[in-house]
N, C-alpha and C positions, 0 to 999 in steps of 0.2 A: 696712225702716224703718216705723215706725208712730207712733201718738200716745202711746206709753208715755213716761214721764218717768224719766230717770236722775238720781241724786243725787250731789253732790260729784264732778262730771265734770271731768276734766283737759282743758283747752283749750290746753295748751302747744304741742302739735303742730298745732293748728287755726288758728294765726296765723303768717304767714311771717317775722315778726320773732323768733319763738321766745321771746316773753315768757311767763313763768310765770303761769298763770291757772287758777283752778278755778271752775266754775259751780255755784252752789247746786243748780240743777236744769237739765236739758238735754233737748231733744227734737229729733228730725229727721223731721218729717212728710213722707211720700212722696206724699200726695194733698192736694188743696185741702180735702176733707172732714176729713181728720185735722188739718190746720192750723186749721180753724175750731173743732174741738172743743178743741184746745189753748188757743186764744185765749179760748174761753168758760170753760175751767177756770181759766186765769190770772186772768181778771176776777173769777170767783166767789171765788177764794182771796186776791185782792188782791196777786198777784205782779206786780212790774214785769217787762216783757218786753224782752229785748235780742235783736236780730236779727243773725245771723251768716251770712256767705257763705263764701267761701274763706279769709277772714282775711288777705287780701293787702294790704289798705289800711286796717288797723285797729290801734289801739294799745289793748291790753287791760290792765286793772288786775290786781292779784294775785288778786282775788276779785270775782265777779259775783253779786249776790243776785238773787232772783226766778227767772225762767225764761228761759233762752237757747234760742232757736229757730233751727235751721239747716235751711232748706227743702231737701228731698232729692228734688224733682221733677226727674227725670232723663230725661224724654222729649224727643225732637225729631223733626220730620219736615219734608219739603219739599212745597210746593204750587206746581206748575208752571203758568205762564201765558205760553205762547210763549217768548220769550227772557228774560222776567222770571221770577223765582222768589221765593216767599215762604218764609222760614224761621220755623217755630214751634218755640220751644225753652223748656224748663222752667228754672226758676231754679237748680236744683241741678246743671245740666250744667257741667262744667269748660270754661272759655272756650278755652284754647289747643288742646286736642285737637279741639274742635269746629271751630276755624278751619282746622286742618290737614285735617280730614275734608272740609270744604267746598271747600278749595283743590284737594284731590285729585280732587274731582268736577268740576273746571273751572269753579267758580262764583266770580264776582268780587264784591268788596265788603269782605270782612273780612281779606284777606291781609296788609295793612299792620299789622294789629293782632295779629299772631302773637306768641307767647311772653309775652303779658301774663297773669300768674297770676290766679287767682280764679275765681269762679263767674259764670255769666251773669246771675243775679239782681242781682249787685252792679254790673255794668257800667254801667247807666244812672245809678246814683247819682252816680258820679264822672264820667260821660260820658267814658269811657276814650278815649284818643287816642294815636296814634303815627305817625311818618313821614308827616305831612301829612293824616291821616284821623282823624275823630272818629266815635264811635258814632252820634251824633245824625244823621249823614248817611244812616244805614242804617235807623233806627228808623221803623217804621210804627205800632207800638202797644206799650205796656207794660201787662201784666196785673197787677192788684193785688187784695189783700184788705184791707179796712179792719180795723184792730185793734179798734176800739171795738165794732163790731156784726157783723163777719164778712161784710160786703157785698162782692161782687166788682164790679170796675169795670175799664174799658179806657180808658187814657189815650192820646190822640194825641200825636204828637211836639210839637205846639204846646203842649199842656197840660203837657208835661214841663218846659217852661221851661229847656231846655238852655243852658248857657254853657260857658266854658272851665273844665273840671274841676268843673262845677257842674250842678245840676238842682233841680227842685222837691222832690226826695227829700232834699236837704240843707237845705231851707228849710221851706216851708209844710207839707209832708207828712212831715217827718222824725219817725220814731217812730210815725206814724199809719197807715202801710200796710206790708204785706208784699208785696214783688214776687214774683209766682209764675211769670211767664214773659214772653217777648218775642216780637214779630213783627218780623222784619227783611226789608228788600228787598234781594235779590241779583240778579245778572244772569249770562247766558251770553256776552254780547258782550264782547270784549276791552276792558278799561278800566283799564290799569295806571296807578298814581299813583306816579311815580318821581322827583319833583322834590326830595324832601327828602334832605339830606345826600348821601352817596355811593351811594345805593340804585341809581341808574341804572347806575353802573359795575360793580355786582355781578351784573347780569343781562344776557343777550344781547338782541338785537333780537327783538321779538315774544314776550316771555316769557309763560309760563302763570301762572295764579294760584299754583300750587304753587311755581314757581321764585321768584316774588316773596316768598312766605311764607318759603321756606327762606333767601333772602338776608336778610330781616329778622331771622330767628332767628340767623343767623351774626353779624350786626352786634351784636345785643343780647347774645349770649354773649361777644363780645369785650369789651364794655363793662360788663356787669352781672353781679354774682355770683349764683350759684345759691342761692336761699333754702334749699334742702335741705342746703347745705354751709356757708353763712354767712348768718345771719338778716338779712333786710332787707325793706323794703316797696317796693322799686323807687324811683322818684323820690320823695324825701321832701319837696321843696319845689316849689311851682308856679313856673313861669317868670313873673316879675313883669311886669305891664303898666303902663307909665308914659306920661305925656304926651310929645308930640313934643319939647317944649322941654327936658324933663329928659333925654331920650335924646341930643339934640344937645349938651347941656352935657357929658354923660359922654363922648361921642364925641370931643369936642375934647381930652380928656385921654387917652382910651384908644381911638385910632382903629381898633384891631383888634377892638373889642367886637362880638360877634355881636348882631344885632337883626333883628326881623321886623316889617315895617310892616303894620298892620292896616287893614281897610277903614274904620274909624271915625276914622282919623288917629292913633290911639295906636300905641305901639311895644312889642312884646313882647321882653324881654331873656332871656338864657340864665342861669338861676339857677346851673347848674353852673359856667359860666365865672366868674361873680362869686365863687363860693366858692373856686374854684381860684386866682383872682388875689389872694385873701386869704391864700394860702399854706396852705390847710387840707387839701388833698388828702393823704390818708394820715394825717391827724392823729388821734390816739387819746387818749381820756381815760376812765379806768376801763374799763367793760365795753362801751363804744361808740366808734365811730370814723367818719371820713369815708373812703369806699372809695378805695383807692389808684389805681384806674383811672378812676373816675367820681365826681366830687365831688358830684354831685346825690344820691348814694345814701349813706345812713347805715346802718352795719352793726352788728350785735349779736354780740359775741364769746362770749356766754354768761354766765349768772349775773347779768345785769342785770335791771332792772325798768322799768316805765313812767315812774315819777317821775325816774329817772336819765336815761332817754332824752330826756324833755322838757327837762330842764335842759341836756343836751348840745346838743339842737337849738336851744334859745334862745341858747346861746353862739355857735353857728355863725351864726345870723341876726343877732346883735348885731355880730359882726365885719363882716359885709356892710354893715349899716346905717352903722357907723362910717366905713367906707372909701368907700362909694358913695352913701350917703344913700338907699338902696333897701331897702324892707321886704319880707322874704320871708314867704310864707304857707305853712303846713304843708299837705301833701296828705292824709296818713292821718288818719282820724277817730278821735276818742276814743270808746271804748265806754261 
């Protein structure tokens, strides 16, 4: 990979939803120097820049003008400090294979985040999380290059302003920086996190990181379709967070409603359960549908486009609002 630019590049296979999209221009820089040169060229030519990771949390239009940049920085290494370990990883490294490689080395920290698709550079944008663990718990620093002037910077976890499926990269810094790498804190001392769902029942006493990661993979494969076989972006809606009074009012009507009390007194509800209780699991309209096994996942059967997907998602969210008075927020971002 270098700083050469391809024209009329097909991105259909570069997004897990499988939405048809062509980029007017495309480049995959393998070094920070190549990235800077591409940004300078885009600025000189007046090309708008779109950043692309693994395409697992993105809704692409049928055409992207300007320059699409997909960082291909694929290095990673470990820095050992006694029982603590720092992971330095480039933005272009695929997340799941990395997790499994770390777990196989007996390193704790990322094992609950196994089988999440995408590249490492996109992970902090969404603050990916699964099975009781969020990426922000592991982040020591996020390395970025500013689009405007090519300046490099290192952001601490506090500066990243992480929240539930949120970060500064979806707010103040959206479109202003390219994430080039991460520094994560891992450990060698046993620290399994097994309280979420039936994860504890899937592993024996004293599990290894690899055993936990494999159990997470097994659970996810039972519930979630493989994007290579059926287009999807994983969880399409965030689990809504409501005031305690709202949750108590809903529980009075639906006492079996799953809920998770948060430290600030609010309550997180299960979006998949809400969609399922609207009778939408397995519902299909046109080229899109609600997955038959996991209502939180919207699937693409082929030949659809972003406009149709958004209309379908709005219809699902409206059914939930009508029945429960709860507003669902989309997880995948619009390119």
